[in-house]
N, C-alpha and C positions, 0 to 999 in steps of 0.2 A: 197783090195784097191778100186775096182770099186764100191762095195756095200757102203762103207763109204762115197764116194763122192756123190753118189745118195742121201743118207740121209741128208747130209748138204744142197744139192740143194733144196730138198723138204721143209726143215725148213725155208730157206730164202723166198721161195714162200709164205708160210703161214704168215710170218711177214708182207708182203705187201698186202695180200688179206683180212685178218681178221681185222674188225674195232676195234679201241681201246675201252677198257671197263673202265668206270669211277669207281674209287674206292669208291667214295662217295655214289654210288647207293647201295653198299653192306654195307658201314659204315656211316649211316646218322649222327651219333654223331660227325663225324669229319667235317661236313659242317660248313661254317662260320656263326656266329650268325646274325639273322635279326635285323635291327634297329627298335626298338619299338617306336611308335609315331613319327617317322621321326627324332629322336634325335641323334646327332652324338655321337660317342664313347668318353668316357672321356679320353681315351688314344690317342686321335687324335693328330697327329704330329703338331709341330709348323708351322704356316703359313709363307710363304716367306715374309720377311720384306717389300719388295717393293710393296706388294699387300695390306698392311695396311697403311692408311694415318698416318702422324705424329700426336702426341697428340694435338697440337694447332688446326689442321684441324678437328680432331674428336670432339673437344669441340664446334666447330661452326656448326656441323651437328645436324639435328633434331633427336628425338628419333626414329621415323619411319625409317629414313635413316640408323641409326645405326643397327636396327633390320634387314633391308634388306641386309646390308653389311655382317652381321654375318651369315645370312642364305646362302648368296652367297658362303661363304667360309666354310659352314657347321660347324659353331662354335656354342657353347651353347648359349641359351637365358637366361638372368638373371631371377631368380624366383622372381616375384613381385606379389602383390595383389592390390586390388582396393584402399586400404588405403595408398599405397606408394606414396610419393610426386613425381611429375614429374622430379624434379631435381635429386632425388635419383635414379630413374629408369635409367635416362640417364647416371649418373656417374657409376652405376653398369655395364652397358653394355660397357662403355668405358674401364673399368678395364678388362673386359673379352677380348676385342679386343687387348689391350696392353699386356695382359698376354700371349696370343698365338702368339705374335710377337717376334722373336728372338732378334730383334734389341732393343726392349724396355723392355724385361723381367727383366733384372737386374736393369736398371735405375728406373723402376717402384718401386722396393723395397725401394730405397732411398726416392723417392717422397712419397710413401705410409707411410714411417716412419715419415716424417715431417707432413703429413696430419693427422696421428694419434695423433701427439703432439698438433696439432691445433684444433682437434675436440672438440665438447662440452662435450663428455664423457671422460674428462681428468682423467688419473690415479692419485692416491694420490701424494701429493707433494714429489719430491725427497728429500732425507735427506742427501745424500753425495754430497758435492759440486764438487768433482772430478769424479763422476760417470756419464758417458754419457748415454743418453736415448737409444742409440743403444744397450747397454749391458742389458737394462731392457726389451726390447721388443723382442719376438721370432717371426721371420718371417716364414711364411709357405714356404717350399721348392718349387721352380719352376721346372716344368718338361721340360721347354725349355732349349736349350743349352745356356750356359753362354758365353756372348761375351767377347772379350779381354778387359783388364782393360782400355785401351785407349778410349773405346767407352762409358764408364760410366761417366756421367756428375756429378761433385760434387755439393752440394747445394750452392746457391748464398749467401755468408755471409751478404752482404748488405741487401738482401731481408729478410733473417732470422732476422737480428737485427731490421729491420723496423716492422716485424710482432710481435716481442717480445715487442717493445715499444707500439705498438697499443694494444696488449693484456693487457699490464700493465695499460694503460690509461682507458681501458674498464673494469677494476677491474676483470681480469681473471688471478690471480697470478700463479695458477698452470700451465696454458698454457704458460705464459711468462717464468716461470722457466724452463720448458722443452725445449723451443726453445733456451734459453740462454745456457743450458747445452749441446745442440747439437753444438752451435756456439763456445763455449769456446775452444775446441781442434782445431777448424779450424782457429781461430784468437787468439792464445795464448798471444799475446803482446798487445791486445786492452784493455786498462784500463777501457773503458766504460762498457764492459761486466762484469768485476769483480765488478765495483761500483753498477751497476743495480742489479746484482745477490745478493749482500750483502744487498741492501735496501729491496729487495723482501723477503729474508730470515728473516730480522729483522721485517718486517711488518706482517709476519706470525708466529711470536713468536719464531723463531729459531735463537736466538741471538748468540749462540756459533758458528753456521755455518756462520752467517753473518761476524763475526770477522775473522774466518778461511779463508773465500774467499778473504778478503782484504789482509791478510798476504800472501796468495798464489800469488796474483797479484803483491805484492811488490817484490817478489823474481825474477820476470821476466820483469816487466815494468820499463821504464826509462823516464826521462824528465818530461814533464807536466803531463803525465798519472800517473806517480808515485806520483806527488804532489796531484792529485785528490784522490788517494787511501789513502794517509796520512791524508788528510782532512777528509775523511770518517772514518778512523780508530780513529781519535781524538774524535769522538762522543761517543766512548765506554770508554773513560778515563775521569778523572777529575784532577783538580789541575795541578801540575808541569808536569805530564806525558802528559796531554792534551796540555798544552802550548808548550812543546817541539815539539810535532808532528805538531802543527799548524805553528810554526816557520820554521820548515823544509819545510813544504808545501809552505810557503810564499817565501822562498829562491828559490823554483822551479817555481815561477811565478803564483801561484793560488791566484787570487784576493779575491775570496770569503773566503779564509782562513784568510785574514786580517779582514774581517767582523766578522768572528767567534771569532778571538782572541780579537778584540775590544769589542765584547759582553762579553767575559770572564772577561776582565779587568773591564768593567763597572759593571758587576754583583758583583765583589769584591770591588767596590768603588775605584778602582785604575784609576781615571778619566784621570790623566795626561798620564799614560801609554797608555790608550785607545786612547787618542787624538793623541799621537805621532805615533801610528801604523796606524791610519786612515788618517793622514795629508800627503797626497801625491797626485800627479796628476792622476786622474782616470776618466774614463767615465762610471764607474759602479754606477748606481743610489743607490744601497744598501749602498755603502760606504758613499756617501753624506748624506744619511738619518741617518745612525748611527752616523756619525760625528756631525750632527746637534743635535741629541739627547744628545750626550755626552756634547756638549757645552751648551745646555740648562740646563742640570743638574749641570754644573759648574757655572750657572747663567751668562754666557757670551751670552746674548740674541742677541746682534747685530751680532756677529760672527755666532751664530746658525742660525739666519734668513738668512744670506748670504749663508750658506751651503745648506739650504733647497731650496733657489732660484736657486743655481747652479745645484742642483739635478733635479729641474724642467726642466732645459734645455736639459738634456740627458735622461730623463725618457720617457717612452711610455705614451700614453694618459691614459691608465688604471692606470699606476703607479703614475701619477700626483695627483690622488685623495688622495693617502696616504700622499703625501707631503703637500697638502693643509690642510688635517686634522691635521698634526703635527704643521703647522703654526698656525692653530686655537688654539691648545693647548698652544702654546707659548704665544699667545696674551691673552689667558685666564689667564695665570699665571701673566701677566702684568696688569691684571684687565681691559684690553681693550675689553670689551664684544662685542661691536659693530663690531670691526674688526674681532674678533674671529668668530662671527656669519657669516660674509661675507666669511671667508675662508672655514667654514664648508659647506656653500651653494655652493661654487665653487667646492669643492670636489665631491659633488653630481652631479653638472652640468657635470663634466668630466666623471663621471661614475654613472649613475642613480641606478646601482645595488650595489653601494658601501655601504653595510649595516652598516659598522663601521662609515661612515660619517653621516648616518641617526641617529645612536645611539648617536654620539657626539652631534649632533644638538638637539636631544631629551633630553639629560641630561641638555643641556644649556637652552633650552626653557621651559622644564617641561610642554609641551603641549601634550594633548592626541592625537591630530591628527598626530603629528610627530611620536609618538610611533606606531600608527597604520600603518603609512607608512613604518616604519622599519619592522614591522611584515609582511606586504605584500611583502617587498623585500625578506625576508627570505623564505617565502612560494613560491615566484617565483623562487628563487634559487634552491629549492628542486625539482621543476618541470623541470627546465631547465638543472641543473647540478647535478642531483641525483646520478651521478656516483662518486662524490667526497665526501669523508668522512668528510672533514672539513666543508662542507655546513651543514651537519646534526649536527655536534658537535657545531658549532656556533649558529645555530637555537635553539638547546636545551639549551645552556647556556643563550641565550637571554630570553627564556621562564622561565628558572629557576630564573633569576634575577627579573623577573616580578611577580614571585610567582605562575605561571601557571605550577605547578609541574606535574599534570596529563597529560597535553599535552606534556611536556618535556619527560615524560616516554614513551609516544607513539612514539615520534620521535626517541628516542634512541633505543627503541625496534625494530623498523623497520630497523634502520641503522645496528643494531647488527646482523640481519638476512642477510642483503645484504653484509656487510663486516664481515663475520663470523670469520675471523682470526685477527680482530683488537682488541687487548687486552685493549687498552685505552677506547674503547667504553663500554666494559664490566665494567670497573672500574667506568666510568662516570654514567652508568645506575644504578649501585649499590649505588652511592652517592646520586643520585636524589631520588631513592626509600627510602633511609635513611632519607633524608630531608622531604620526604612525610610521615614520621613516619610508613613506611611499612618495618620494619627491617627484618621480616621473609621472605618477598619476595626478599629483597636485599641479604639475606643470601643464598637463593636458587639460585639466579643469580651468585653469587660468586662461589658457590660450583660446579655449572655446568661448569664454566670457569676453576676452579682448576682441574677438571677431564681431561681437554683438554690441559692445558698449565701449565708448570712449570716456572712461571714468578715471579720474586721477588716482583715487584710492585703490581701485582694482589693478591698474597698471603698476602702481607702486608696490603692491603686494607681489605681483608677478616678478618685478625687478628684484625685490628682496629675496625671493626664492632662487633666482639665478645667482645671486651673490652667495647664498648658502651652498650652491652647487659649484662654487668657484668659477662661475661663468661671468666674469666681471665685464667683459666686452659686450656680451649679450644684454646684461643689466643696463649698461650705459646706453645702448640703443633704445631700450624701453623707456628709460628716464627722459632721454632727449625727445622722444615722440610725445610722452605724456605731458611734459611741461608746456606744450603748445596747445593743449586742449582748452576749449572754451567751457566756462561753467564751473571750473574748480574754484573753491573759496581761497582766500588768502592763506588761511591756516593749512588747507590741504596742499597747496603749492609749496608753502614753507616747509612742511615736513618732507615732501618729495625732494626738495632741494637739499635738505639736510642729509637724507639717506643717499642721495646721489653724491654728495660730498664724501661720505664714507666710502662709496664705490671708487671714486677717483683717488682717494687716499690709499686704498688697497692696490690700485694700479700704479702707485708711486708718483701720481700727478699731484703733488702737494700744493703747488701754486693754484691749480684749477680747483682743488678741494677747498682751499681757503676762500676763494672767490664765491664758491657755492655756499659755504657756511655763512659768509657775510650777507649774501642775498636772503638766506633763510632767516637769519636773525632779524632782518628788516620786515619780515612778514609775520613774525611770531611775537608773542608778548608773555610776560610773567615767567612762570616756571618752564614753559616750553622754550622761550628764548634763552633761559638759563641753561637748559639741557644742551642746546646747540652750541652755545658759547663754551661750555665745558668740553664738548667734542673738539671744538676748534683749539682749545687750550692743550688738550692731550696730543693733538696732531703736531702743534708747535713744539711741544716737549719732545716728541719723537724725532723732530728735526734738530734737537738740541738748541732750540731758540728759547732759552730759559727766561729771558726778560719778557718776551711776548706771552709765554705760557703763564707766568706769574700774573701779569696784567689781566689776562682773560679769565683766569681762575677767580681773582678778586671780583671781577665784573659779574661772573656767574653767581657768586655769593650775594652780591648786592641786588641782583635781579630776583633771587629767591633765597632769602635768609634761612630757609629750612631745607636747603638742598644738601642732603647728607653726603652724596657722592662728591660734591664740590669741596666740602670740608675735608674729606679723606684725601682727595687729590692735592688740596692745599697743604695738608700735613706732609705729603710726599715731596712737594716742592720745597717746603721749609727745611726738611731734613737734609736737602742737598746744599743748603745755604749755611756756610760755616759761621756766619755772623749771627745767626738766630739761636737763641738759647733753647736748651732741651725742654725746659719747662713750658715754653711757648708752644712747642710742637705737641707736648702732652695735652695742653689745654685744648688745642684744635682737635686732637683725637677724641678727647672726652666729649667735646661738643658733637662730633660726628656720631659717637656711640649713643648719646642722648637722643639725637635726631633719629637714629635707626630704631630705637625703642618706640619713640613717638610715632614714627611712620608705620611700624608694624601694628601699633594699636589702632591708628587711623585706617589702615588698609584692611583691618578686620571688618571694616564697614565699607561695603561697595554698593554702588547704585545699580539697581536692577529694575526692569519693568517700566510701566507707564508712571509718569510723575516721579516721585522720589521715594522708592521703597528700598529698604536696607536689609542686609543679612550678614551674619557672621561668616568670615572666611579666614582660613589660615594659609599663609604663604611662606615658602622657604626664603632664605636670604638670596637676593639677586646676585648673580655673577656679572659684575659691571664690565668685565672684559669681553663677554659674549655679545654679539650684535643684537640678538633677539632681546636680551635683557635691557639693552640700551633703548631699543624701540619701545619696550614695555612702559618706560617712564612716560611716554607720550600717547601711544596709540591704543594701549590695552583698555 
């Protein structure tokens, strides 16, 4: 017992007297790693949030101050080189500071998401209207602790919508689409989001998605927002379907739907219906303008003038120029050229950049200096408002009418690069190249567009060009493919079928052509249906089917009592009938002549620009035997 106690006592004395031995001196591989180049470890723990200023304060700090703050907390320094922009250097360092702050690590992910949507390197356009951008982007996992949900600030919907509108106006459709797709689940009852999304999809050639977005909004939106969506959806329909949608929108209080319905009735020569829908108390200048145009067409010039002057009282200074131009047209019809000139000059005084006013005055005066002034106005518009596609299109149309086709091609080529998703520009460029007798280049332009877009009107234009080149088999293949595309409206498909019918007629396939004409007639209404019926009548006449040609010609006149071409062909049919008196034939010819004069007077007024602005135009007599001139009755 005594020996054991002594051993324990000696062991305790050794513990106190012998110094401790470092294990690392025997096992150097276990020593902590040295920091190379004074860089912190990538596994460095998150910094206390109270030691990192909030994002708003970080943005106000200089780059050097941010570097000093990062070194103070032993945080990484962003890798930059001499070519990196100062703003990019600063933003990179701010992101590092926020990343290592527990307070901001998760909220940064949402902000970073929006930032990526608004960056210049925007991803391809989303194709699913219900797919959120959040599901498309993969965020890098943060090593910081995730804060509780209450500390995460959601994006500001008002700010997001403002950014989307700004991007849209600056011709950045991909960025605007991404922002709106983020916003849609945040504000599911906001009809503005659905309307703008639909318009953006339509402008980029995604017609089916544009229609689907509007229908999605109609399922949840109520009141005036639902009315706006119905108004938008009506643009995809024709005839009775379009009218019903517009009437429902009017019942919900959408004033612009009245304007659209009035335009629809006026297009179909239902002037009394158009007047009734527009005859109500309103402060909407577009209503007054269209009401005046309807009354002018009804030859009620006093009432039309009153409507224009009433519109002047509620219109902006910019809008007044269009009213004065319309008043000038009215006075021109009354052969009061002096007053017409005064109104045109007034329109320019109110808006010196009102190119339509200069054009109207130019047509009236026939003076070179006025034409040059109009040209300078367009050139100035390109410099000042180059972000608007309508400026380029109007300028090119002006140059084309003056015969300056090479310059028009340059303008449209430039616009097609800037507005790469605008299908109408591609079609216009092809038409100008065709007028310039450069059909092969026009074919190349169309085929490049066809590789990118499955659009009925684009493919129809390409098929028409093949017909001009006498390549009817190639045109047939194009029409066969285009008719199967989704998203084309009834009217677009109807016109396609009519032109396809002309193609089959040229290939001596009269039976197939007749079937296509009948299908086209079922999709069109009013003067457009009359145009196709007249084509059908002419084909039957060429087959010596006199009875059917006579029936179809009378039907074309019933569909459009103002169809000058139908009356002229009817006179030709009657001349072949020995039982018809010569006086009857003369009466039909006189009616056709009267309609030609009336048509030329009405066609001196053409719709241009946003809303309903009008300008004087002179046109030569159409050659109804030429295919282009037949199309012009519908598609110009």
